[in-house]
N, C-alpha and C positions, 0 to 999 in steps of 0.2 A: 664496077660497072655502074653508070648512072641510071637511076630509075626514071621512068617516064612519069611526068606529072599528069594526073587526070582531073577531070571535073569534080571528083570526089573531094579533093583537097580544097577546092574553092567552096564547095557546100559545107565542108567541115568547118572552114574559117567563118562562114556566115553563121552557123549555129553555135559556135563558141564565143558569141558576142557577149561581152560582160556588161554589167550595169555601169561600171566605171567608164568604160569607153563610150557608152550611150550618153552619160553625163557630159563627157568631154565634147562629143559631137554637138550636143544641145547647146552648150555654153558657146562653142565656136560659132554656130549658126546665130545665136543670139547677138554676139559681138559684131558679126558681119551685118546683121539687119540694123543694129544701132548705128554703124558707120553709115549705112544707107540713109537712115533717118536723119543723121547729122547733116548729110549733103542736102537732103530735101529741105531741112530747116534753114540752111544758109540761103538756098534758092528762094524760099518763100519770104525770108526777111528782105532780100534784095528787091523782090517784087513789091513788098509792103512799103519799103522805103521810097520807091518810085511814086507810089500813089498817095501815101500819107507821110507828110514830113513832120517829124517830132524831134525833140531834143535828145531823146533816148535812142534814136535810130542808130547812131555810130557805136554807142555802147552795146546795144543788142547785137549788132553785126560782130563786134569784137568778141563778145562772149560766145557767139555761135562758132566762130572760127576757132577759139580755144577749145570748145566742146568737140569739134571735129578732130583737132590734133590730139586731144586727150583719148578719144575713141580709137583713133588710128594707132596711138601708142599702146593701148590696152590690147588691140588686135595683134600687134607685132609681138607683144610679150606673151600672149596666149599662144600664138603660133610657134614661138621659140620654146615654149614648155612641152610641146607635144613629143 
């Protein structure tokens, strides 16, 4: 006969929170925020390129796009390891 699940199981899961799962959650949040930072970086470089023209504008934009793809790759790898 199946037993009914109560709120006690949920509370038990919360209090059995281990240090390793806390580290994993922290690292995932860090990577998500870094992806957001990379998106903001590209946006600001585009705005900068419109107002100030330099010979390094294209190189900086290229490097920021590589940075975004690398951060997305790290996020996908981190999510696949959970």
